[in-house]
N, C-alpha and C positions, 0 to 999 in steps of 0.2 A: 691519803694522808694520815690515815688512821695508823697505817702502819709505822709508820715512823714516830708517833707522838710519845712523848716520855709517859712512863707509869705516873698516875695521879693519885694513888691510892693514899689514903691520908693528907691530901691537899683539902682546901677550903674552898668550896663553891662560891661565886657572888653571882646574882641574878639581879640584872637592875632593871627597869622600866618603870613605863608609867602606872601601870597595873589599874585601869580605869574602867573596868574592875577587873581585878584577879580573876583569874578561872581556870577550868580543870587540865585545861591543855597546859597552863602554865605549872602548875602542882605537877602532872605527869613529867614532863621533860625534866621537872627538876628530882623528883623522884627516881627519873630512868638515869641521868646523872650520879646520883647520890649510889645507888645502886652497882649499877655499867660499871663504873668506875671506881669504886670503892672510896668514894669521898668522905670525910671526916664530918663534913656540914653542907648544907647549903644556906648562904644567906639572902634574903629577899631585900631589898633596896629601893622604896618607890623613888623615884626622881622627885626634887623639888618642883625645879623649874624646866621642863623638861627642854632642850633649847631647840627640838625639831617641831614642837607645837605652839610655839609662840602664839601661832594664827588662830588656835583653837581652843575653844570654850573647854576646859577640862576641870575634873571635881578637886576641891580644895586639898591640899598634900594632906590635911588631919584627917579627912575620911576614906583618901587612900591606902594609907599608913593602917586604919582601923580594920579597913576590908582586908589587909595583907595579914594583918596580927591576927584577926579571927581566922583565916582560912588556914593557918600553918599550927594553930594552938595544938592541934592535936598528934603533930609528929616531931617526936625528938631529933630528930635528922634537921629540922628547918628551922631557922633564926629569922626573925627580921630587923632590920636596923633604920635609923633615924638619920644618918649620916649626910645623906643627902637634902633632906629635909631640912636639917638645924644649918645647914650651909647656905650662906647667901652667896645669890648670884645664878646663871644657868648651871644645870647638873650635869657636868662631862665626867665621863666615865673615866679618863684619863686621871682624874685628879681625886676621883675616889680609890684608885687603883695604888697611886702614889702616897696618899695619907697613908695606906696600910703598907705600903715599903718601908716609908719613914717611920713608921710606927707612932704617927702623928697621936697623941694621947686625946684630943678632944674629938678629935675626926673619926676615930676607929675606935672609939670609947666602948660601942657593940659591937663592935667587928672583931673578926680571929686577929688576934699580934701580930706583928710582924715576923717574930721567930717561931712561930706557929706551924709553917708549912708552907707550903705554894699555893697560889691563887689559879684557882679556874674559872673562867668567866664565862658563862652561860648563856648563850644567844642564838636567835632562829637563825633559820638560814638566809630570810632577806636582811636580818641586819647583818650578817657576814657578807653578805654581797655587795652592801653600802657602807663597806668598812671604810673603803678609800677616802670616804666624804668625812669620815668622824674627825675629832679632833688629835692631832697626835697619835693615828692610828700603829706608825712603828713602836711609839714608845708603849701602846696597850699591849701589843704583841710583847713587849719585854717584860714587862711586871706580870704577865698572866699567859697561861695556855689558856687556848679559846677552844671551849667545848660549845658542837656547834649541830641543834637539833634539825631534823627536816620540818619543812612545812608544806604541806600541801596546797598545792597552786605558786608554787615556788620552784625551779628547776634548780637541781643541786651545782652547786659551782663546779665548774668544768676542773679539771684537775690540776691545770698549771695557771688557775686564777692568783694564788698567792705569789708564785713566782713570780709572776707578770708586775704584781702592784707591789710586792716585796721581799725582792729576792734574799733568799738564804732563808727565811720563816717557814717555810712549811713545817717543820717539826715541831712548831707552835701551836699546831690545831688537832684535836679530836673529833671526830664525827660520830654522833649518836646514830644507831640504827633504827632507831624510833624514839617514843613514839610518833605515829600518823594521827594527828587529831587536828581538824580543819575547824577553828574558833576567832572570832575577831570580836574584840571589846568594844569596837564600834556596832558590832549588830547587836552585841548584848544590849548595849545604853539605848538602842533606837528597841528593841524588844521591850525592854523593863518601862521605857518611855511611852510606852501606848498601853502599857498596862498587861503585856504578854507574859506567858510564865518563861522565866530562868530555870526552874528547877533543872537537878541536874547538869546542868552548862557551867555554873558555880557551887560553893559549897553553900549547904544552910546557912550557915552563921553569916554568909556574905549576901545571899536573898534576902536574909532577914535583916540586915546592915541597910540595906538598898530600899526595902520597903517601908522601913523604922523612919528613915530619916529621907525618904523622898527624892533620893538621888535621880535624876536623870528625867524626872516628870516634865520639866522644862526648859530641857536642854536642844538648842537647834543644833538642829541635823549637821553633822559633822562636815568639814571637808574632805573632799576625797581622801581616803586612807594614806598615811605614806607611812615610812620606814617606824618600825617600834622603837628602834633605842638608839642614840646618838651618845 
């Protein structure tokens, strides 16, 4: 799929997720996409109401936003957006991409403008494999090129995966060669919740925020982890 993908130099990367908490694997994937593909920027978008985690206890959106903002502060190529936090209702990727494409001045106030280049939606392999279950996945593929990072513990998609589910969409995907990092936000929450160190697993500023705000100390054990993004 990589060989047929369009040139993404100058495109704007969009990286959505719960980010509870954001960790070094998220940042390494974003940096790889920025560097390897020549993206103009990567904007992290914490979900306001993750539709796939309605039965899970998650940290308040403002805490997750603050952690992402702290994590990306020292990288001029990274940005953070409140687009999904400030929008009411479930945070569907297709709605965010459609707002960008339409140049909605409210939805995209802190996002790259619709006329400023193409969009590259960054996701992990497990999320990519779950794409058929997303809301309006064909529309997602029309609005953005998908940039898929490998995730240890998850097999790569078979070459015919997209053609079977979305015929003709193969050219809308770029596969990153790495990095291969295996980190789980639920594992980090469990470590922090029991007072174990998460140093070097999250940026220092994020670790400090978690400690200062006593995040995860009273968080019940998560249900079995599902896909990271819908």
